[in-house]
C-alpha positions in Angstrom: -46.2 8.9 15.2 -45.9 6.1 17.5 -44.8 6.3 21.1 -41.6 4.2 20.0 -41.0 6.2 17.0 -41.1 9.2 19.2 -38.8 8.4 21.5 -36.5 7.9 18.6 -36.7 11.4 17.3 -36.3 12.6 20.6 -33.3 10.4 21.4 -31.4 11.1 18.1 -32.4 15.0 19.0 -30.7 15.1 22.1 -27.4 13.4 20.9 -27.4 16.2 18.3 -27.8 19.1 20.2 -25.5 17.9 22.9 -22.7 17.3 20.3 -23.5 20.8 18.5 -23.4 22.5 22.0 -20.3 20.8 22.9 -18.3 21.1 19.5 -19.8 23.3 17.2 -20.9 20.6 14.5 -23.3 18.2 13.5 -22.2 14.5 15.4 -20.5 11.9 13.8 -22.9 9.5 11.8 -21.6 7.0 14.1 -23.4 8.5 17.1 -26.6 8.9 15.4 -26.4 5.3 13.8 -25.5 3.9 17.6 -29.1 5.8 18.9 -30.9 4.5 16.0 -29.6 0.6 16.5 -30.8 0.7 20.1 -34.1 1.7 19.0 -34.3 -0.9 16.6 -33.7 -3.3 18.9 -36.4 -2.3 21.0 -38.7 -1.9 18.3 -37.7 -5.4 17.4 -38.7 -6.5 21.0 -42.0 -4.6 20.7 -42.9 -6.6 17.6 -42.4 -9.9 18.6 -44.2 -9.5 21.8 -46.8 -7.4 21.9 -47.7 -7.5 25.6 -44.0 -5.9 26.2 -44.5 -3.1 24.0 -45.6 -0.6 26.5 -43.0 -1.6 28.7 -40.5 -1.1 25.9 -41.9 2.3 24.7 -41.4 3.4 28.5 -37.9 2.3 28.6 -37.4 4.0 25.2 -39.0 7.3 27.0 -36.9 6.4 29.9 -33.5 6.4 27.9 -34.5 10.0 26.5 -34.8 11.2 29.9 -31.7 10.3 31.1 -30.0 11.4 28.4 -31.8 14.8 28.9 -30.6 14.5 32.2 -26.7 14.5 30.8 -27.1 17.7 28.4 -28.6 19.8 31.3 -25.6 22.2 32.2 -23.8 20.2 34.9 -26.6 17.6 35.3 -27.9 16.9 38.8 -24.8 14.7 39.8 -22.5 18.0 39.1 -24.5 19.6 41.3 -24.4 17.4 44.0 -20.4 17.0 43.4 -20.2 20.9 43.7 -21.8 21.4 46.7 -20.1 18.5 48.2 -16.7 20.0 47.5 -17.9 23.3 48.6 -18.9 21.8 51.6 -15.2 19.8 52.1 -13.8 23.2 51.4 -15.5 24.8 54.2 -14.6 22.4 56.5 -11.1 22.8 55.8 -10.8 26.6 56.2 -9.0 28.8 54.5 -6.2 28.1 52.3 -2.8 28.9 54.2 -1.2 32.0 53.1 2.6 31.9 51.1 5.1 32.9 53.4 8.3 34.2 52.0 11.4 32.7 54.1 14.0 35.9 54.8 
């Protein structure tokens, strides 16, 4: 299997895993068709310009890594955002207590 075909298979697997994990069912065909279309365009570019093949293959794998980072629990951005919100809450101090008027 070529490098770009492997990147396509990994990309389809990532999309399928993300959908199954989120909703419990297989992804809609349009989601898989979108990934396949993207990698088909990359393959077309690689076929038209053989000197660009390594760059296009690296781009395909880079897209897979980016998709995988979105699949991880909360992702890296979610961890950074969570740490920032915790820090902001700590700076504000404890929440005020409800005081009932008598």
